[in-house]
N, C-alpha and C positions, 0 to 999 in steps of 0.2 A: 523389693526385687533384689537381689543379690548382685554385684558386679558384672559378673558373666553374661547374667540374664540382660541387664542392663546396654549392655556393650555391644552383645548382641542387636538388641533392639533398636540401639542407635546405628548401630552398624546397616542394618536393614533398611535405616528409614533414611540412613543416606544415600545408598543406592536405589535406591525410588527415587532421591530427588538428583541421583546424579544422570539414571539416564530416559527421567522425564526434560529433563532440561536439554539433555541432547536429542530426543525426538522432539522439542519444540525448536532448536537451531536445527536440524537436519529440513523440520518442515518450514522455516523465513527464508533458506539459501534455495530450495524447491521453486515457492513462491517466487524469488526475485528473478530465477533464472526462467520461470514458466508467463511471470509478465514483462521481462528485460527485453525481451524477444518481441513483441509487437510493441515498446516504448521504441526502443531504437529505431523501430521499421518506420511509423509516426514521426518521430525525431528527419528519420532520413528525408520522408515526402513533404515534410514542413518544410525543411530547410532549401531545397531543392524547389520546391511550388515560392517558396519566399525569394529566392535570390535573383537580386537585380530589384527587389519593389525597395520603392521608398520607404521612410519611415515611417511618416503620414497616415499611407495604406496599410502598413503593420499595426500602427498604432490606433487607428482607426476598426480594423475584424477583431483586436483584442478585446478594445473596449463594449464593441455590441457583444461580443460570446461574453463578457462580466455584464454586462448591462441586461440579456437573455436568463442567463441563471440566477439573477436578482430578482428579477421579476416572473418566473417561475417557483423561485421556491418562498411566494411571499404564500401564507395562508388563506388568500382567498383561494389560489387554484391546486389544494389538498382535493377536492372532490374531483378535479379536473386527472390529475397528473396518477392519482392513487387507485 
């Protein structure tokens, strides 16, 4: 392979890598925008619901969510949830 052939081959590979990286970046931004809207809506609803609530209530609800997710993820429940 001569130098001009190698240079064309290398340029083609670099061109492909650039467009692949750009496509992945565009998809990442689109996904972030798509999932960002429901996330911020959920955060606003949660902040509204817990406004004025005590720290103890918030902590109990958070621990309950963690406990339920830990129980559901046990291998014993694989047949139930899959």
